C-alpha positions in Angstrom: 29.3 -38.9 7.0 26.5 -39.2 4.4 24.6 -36.0 3.5 21.3 -35.3 1.8 22.9 -33.3 -1.0 21.4 -35.3 -3.9 17.9 -35.6 -2.6 15.0 -34.3 -4.6 12.2 -32.5 -2.7 8.5 -33.4 -3.0 5.9 -30.9 -3.8 2.8 -32.2 -2.0 1.1 -30.3 0.8 1.3 -31.6 4.4 -2.5 -32.1 4.8 -2.7 -29.8 7.8 -6.4 -29.7 8.7 -6.2 -26.5 10.9 -7.8 -23.4 9.5 -5.4 -21.4 7.3 -4.3 -18.0 8.5 -5.9 -15.0 6.9 -4.6 -11.6 5.9 -1.0 -10.7 4.9 0.5 -13.7 6.8 -1.4 -16.3 4.8 1.1 -16.5 2.0 4.1 -16.7 4.4 2.4 -19.5 6.4 1.5 -21.5 3.3 5.1 -21.2 2.0 6.5 -22.3 5.4 4.1 -25.3 5.4 5.1 -26.4 1.9 8.8 -26.1 2.7 8.4 -28.2 5.8 6.6 -30.9 3.8 9.1 -30.8 1.0 12.1 -31.2 3.2 10.4 -33.9 5.4 9.5 -35.8 2.2 13.0 -35.4 0.8 14.7 -36.8 3.9 12.1 -39.4 4.7 12.1 -40.7 1.1 16.0 -40.6 1.1 16.1 -42.7 4.3 13.4 -45.2 3.2 15.1 -45.7 -0.3 18.5 -46.3 1.3 20.0 -43.2 -0.2 20.7 -42.2 3.4 21.6 -45.5 4.9 21.6 -46.5 8.6 24.3 -44.7 10.6 24.3 -41.7 8.3 24.5 -38.4 10.2 22.2 -35.5 9.4 24.1 -32.4 10.2 21.8 -29.5 11.1 24.1 -26.8 9.8 24.5 -28.5 6.4 20.7 -29.0 6.1 20.2 -25.3 6.8 22.6 -24.4 4.1 21.4 -27.0 1.6 17.7 -26.2 1.8 18.1 -22.5 2.7 15.9 -22.8 5.8 16.1 -21.8 9.5 17.5 -23.9 12.3 13.9 -24.0 13.8 12.5 -25.6 10.6 15.4 -28.1 10.6 14.7 -29.1 14.2 11.0 -29.5 13.5 11.7 -31.8 10.5 14.2 -33.9 12.5 11.7 -34.1 15.3 9.0 -35.6 13.0 11.5 -38.1 11.6 12.5 -39.1 15.1 8.9 -39.6 16.1 8.6 -42.0 13.1 11.7 -43.9 14.3 13.7 -43.0 11.3 16.4 -41.0 13.1 17.7 -40.6 16.6 19.6 -37.7 18.2 22.9 -38.9 19.9 25.1 -36.8 22.1 28.4 -35.7 20.5 27.3 -37.4 17.3 24.3 -35.6 16.0 21.1 -37.0 14.4 21.7 -40.5 13.1 19.7 -42.5 10.6 18.3 -45.7 12.2 17.9 -49.2 10.7 14.5 -50.2 9.2 13.7 -52.3 12.3 13.3 -49.1 14.3 10.9 -47.4 11.8 7.1 -47.1 12.6 6.0 -49.7 10.0 2.3 -48.9 10.5 2.6 -45.1 9.9 1.1 -44.2 6.5 3.8 -41.6 5.8 6.5 -44.2 6.2 4.5 -46.7 4.0 4.2 -44.0 1.4 8.0 -43.3 1.4 8.7 -47.1 1.2 6.3 -47.5 -1.7 8.2 -44.8 -3.6 11.5 -46.7 -3.0 13.1 -49.6 -4.8 11.6 -51.8 -2.0 8.1 -51.0 -3.3 7.1 -54.6 -4.1 8.3 -55.9 -0.8 6.3 -53.3 1.0 3.2 -54.1 -1.1 3.6 -57.8 -0.4 3.9 -57.2 3.4 0.9 -55.0 3.5 -1.2 -57.4 1.4 -0.2 -60.3 3.7 -1.3 -58.2 6.6 -4.6 -57.5 4.9 -5.1 -61.2 4.4 -4.7 -61.7 8.1 -7.0 -58.9 9.2 -9.7 -58.1 6.7 -11.5 -61.5 6.5 -11.9 -61.4 10.3 -13.1 -57.8 10.0 -15.8 -59.0 7.5 -16.9 -61.7 9.8 -17.2 -59.3 12.7 -19.0 -56.7 10.6 -21.6 -59.3 9.7 -22.2 -59.9 13.4 -21.9 -56.3 14.7 -22.6 -53.7 11.9 -25.5 -51.3 12.4 -28.3 -51.2 9.9 -26.9 -48.0 8.4 -23.5 -49.5 8.0 -24.9 -52.6 6.3 -26.8 -50.4 3.9 -23.8 -48.3 3.1 -21.6 -51.3 2.5 -24.1 -52.7 0.0 -24.4 -49.3 -1.7 -20.6 -49.0 -2.0 -20.3 -52.5 -3.5 -23.0 -51.7 -6.1 -21.3 -48.4 -7.0 -18.0 -50.3 -7.3 -19.6 -52.7 -9.7 -20.8 -49.8 -11.9 -17.5 -47.9 -11.8 -15.5 -51.1 -12.5 -17.7 -52.1 -15.5 -17.4 -48.7 -17.1 -13.6 -48.4 -16.6 -13.7 -45.4 -14.3 -10.5 -46.3 -12.5 -10.3 -43.3 -10.1 -13.9 -43.6 -9.1 -13.5 -47.3 -8.6 -10.4 -46.7 -6.5 -12.1 -44.1 -4.3 -15.1 -46.5 -3.8 -12.8 -49.5 -3.1 -10.9 -47.5 -0.4 -14.2 -46.4 1.2 -15.7 -50.0 1.0 -12.8 -51.6 2.9 -12.7 -48.7 5.4 -16.4 -49.3 6.1 -15.9 -53.0 6.6 -13.1 -52.5 9.0 -15.0 -49.8 10.9 -18.2 -52.0 11.0 -16.2 -54.8 12.7 -16.8 -53.0 16.0 -13.1 -53.4 16.9 -11.5 -50.0 17.1 -8.0 -51.4 16.7 -9.0 -53.1 13.5 -10.8 -50.0 12.3 -7.6 -48.0 12.6 -5.9 -50.2 10.0 -8.0 -48.6 7.2 -5.1 -46.3 6.4 -2.9 -49.3 5.6 -5.5 -50.7 3.3 -5.8 -47.3 1.6 -2.0 -47.1 1.0 -2.0 -50.6 -0.6 -4.9 -49.8 -2.9 -3.7 -46.4 -3.9 -0.1 -47.7 -4.3 -1.1 -50.4 -6.6 -2.8 -47.9 -8.9 -0.1 -45.3 -8.7 2.7 -47.8 -9.6 0.8 -49.6 -12.4 0.1 -52.8 -10.4 -3.6 -52.7 -10.9 -5.5 -53.7 -14.1 -7.4 -50.9 -15.9 -10.6 -52.9 -15.6 -11.1 -54.8 -12.2 -11.4 -58.5 -12.4 -15.0 -59.6 -12.9 -14.8 -62.2 -10.1 -13.4 -59.6 -7.7 -16.4 -57.3 -8.4 -18.7 -60.2 -7.6 -16.8 -61.0 -4.4 -17.3 -57.5 -3.2 -21.0 -57.9 -3.8 -20.9 -61.2 -2.1 -19.2 -59.7 1.0 -21.7 -56.9 1.1 -24.7 -59.2 0.8 -23.3 -61.5 3.5 -22.8 -58.6 5.9 -26.2 -57.3 5.2 -27.8 -60.6 6.1 -25.5 -61.3 9.1 -23.7 -64.3 7.6 -20.2 -64.0 9.0 -18.9 -67.3 7.5 -19.8 -66.1 4.0 -18.5 -62.6 4.6 -15.2 -63.9 5.7 -14.9 -66.3 2.8 -15.7 -63.6 0.3 -13.1 -61.2 1.8 -10.5 -64.0 1.7 -11.0 -64.3 -2.0 -10.7 -60.6 -2.5 -7.3 -60.3 -0.7 -6.0 -63.5 -2.1 -6.8 -62.3 -5.6 -4.7 -59.1 -4.9 -1.8 -61.4 -3.9 -2.1 -63.4 -7.1 -2.3 -60.3 -9.3 1.0 -59.0 -7.9 2.8 -62.3 -7.2 4.5 -62.5 -10.6 6.0 -59.0 -10.1 7.8 -59.7 -6.9 8.7 -63.2 -7.9 10.7 -61.6 -10.8 12.8 -59.5 -8.4 
């Protein structure tokens, strides 16, 4: 039996958008929320890193003792992990870690845990290859279907990216880049494609977080974002698709030497 004894807990909040409680219960609720997130991140990251390999058994009693939490909180954390395909409750065995083939590969939380694991470069490569398959089509569709307001916003974002990139404001550039690609996906008019913006966000943020992005964006890449925006604005789907292909392929080129060395 493999246990979670050596896992380190994370310290991020869980992003719950519901209104926080007020009054004397507020501090208790906030603490419980943080503990839930810390333990979920510890176990999720442990599974995705291979520290808790497939067939490991997560014993509820041991988790209670290890983390100093209630049985209710343990059950809730295991329920979330099960919903992501990372674990499965089995009669007379307990909660068992499942192989990667069972995981929800499109869930941003799973992607985040994998990006924090030794398999980081493989995850980035797979996500970038997926972008290469989807985003050029999204740009083509956006040129055909985007509203006037969407076209104007995409152009504005590309111009702001140019300014942020030229002045070395990496965080501002990242935020604008994430929003730009989100807008293109949404403007495709295909709601399933639009939902993939969270994957694009994880790729872009992951590259910066793990030092896989140059401090100053490539000049050509900045121009290609402007080209895509201009093509969408004038309704030229062929040009929009070609420009987006260049952007995503450049991302592959920038990271290729890193995963080829592994």
